[in-house]
C-alpha positions, -999 to +999 in steps of 0.1 A: +002-003+001+013+036-011+006+064+012-002+100-001+026+125+006+016+148+031+000+179+020+026+209+020+014+241+035-004+261+017-024+237-007-061+240-006-082+219+013-100+216+047-088+245+061-072+268+034-087+276+005-079+287-032-095+324-042-117+304-070-129+282-038-138+315-025-156+323-049-176+293-056-189+294-016-194+332-024-220+321-050-228+296-032-242+316-007-253+339-025-283+315-043-304+316-013-332+337-020-336+344+017-308+365+018-321+396+009-344+396+039-317+398+063-304+433+062-332+467+065-325+485+034-332+515+044-306+529+070-277+556+050-248+532+063-236+502+055-245+467+075-231+439+077-239+404+088-220+372+098-238+342+079-211+315+088-179+311+103-152+286+112-119+288+124-106+289+087-138+304+066-158+336+073-191+344+051-204+379+053-232+396+037-229+434+035-253+458+024-244+491+004-268+523+002-262+547-026-230+561-028-214+542+006-177+529+001-153+509+020-122+535+017-090+521+007-080+487+026-065+453+024-077+420+044-046+414+060-031+377+054-071+367+043-077+356+002-111+364-008-141+369-030-174+388-032-206+382-048-229+409-058-265+402-050-288+433-058-275+466-071-239+476-089-208+475-069-176+495-081-142+479-073-113+503-071-081+490-076-044+502-079-027+482-109+004+488-125+013+523-115-023+536-119-058+532-105-083+506-122-119+501-115-147+476-128-184+470-119-200+441-107-234+438-115-260+413-098-244+376-103-204+391-111-182+380-088-143+388-079-116+366-061-084+380-047-056+368-030-042+384+003-029+416+009-054+427-024-061+466-017-089+479-033-120+502-025-150+486-029-183+515-038-223+513-040-229+531-077-264+528-083-295+544-076-308+515-050-289+497-019-266+473-032-263+438-014-231+415-014-219+383-002-179+384+006-160+353+021-125+354+036-101+325+045-088+325+071-109+342+090-104+380+090-078+391+119-069+426+104-074+451+080-051+481+069-060+510+060-047+533+028-046+566+013-046+572-025-018+592-034-003+603-066+020+575-062-003+546-048-020+534-018+000+545+012-004+526+043-025+547+073-035+524+099-044+486+108-077+473+122-078+442+143-109+418+149-126+421+184-112+455+188-120+478+157-154+460+141 
């Protein structure tokens, strides 16, 4: 009998997820029609609810009233993905020495690796809704200010202390 070699650190599996696996997980959660009833669409500020969580994975539902945004940030060591359920989200990134943006209409998603710096905003006339998945769990997020030279780190927020 031949035993399989041990998994190497970083190989996707039960305790590690690739960005593509995170996007598929976000799409799976986003397919639940009941999600639209979990957050109140009325407030003028963003709201969020943790849908599921393990030691290795975290799933959030976020509402985005028109004109709201995250500010420039990363997710520390966590990779992630998000899928728009309702409305339109715009992701701003810094790529190749200049800003870039993409719009994500309902059903569109985006996956990214650790330390991906971006800003996400609601650009449509209605409150947007999205599902976000992170692995490992969010422990910290760095905040950035956009300068002519690109994003400049301005601080760090920690889970349990700042959110």
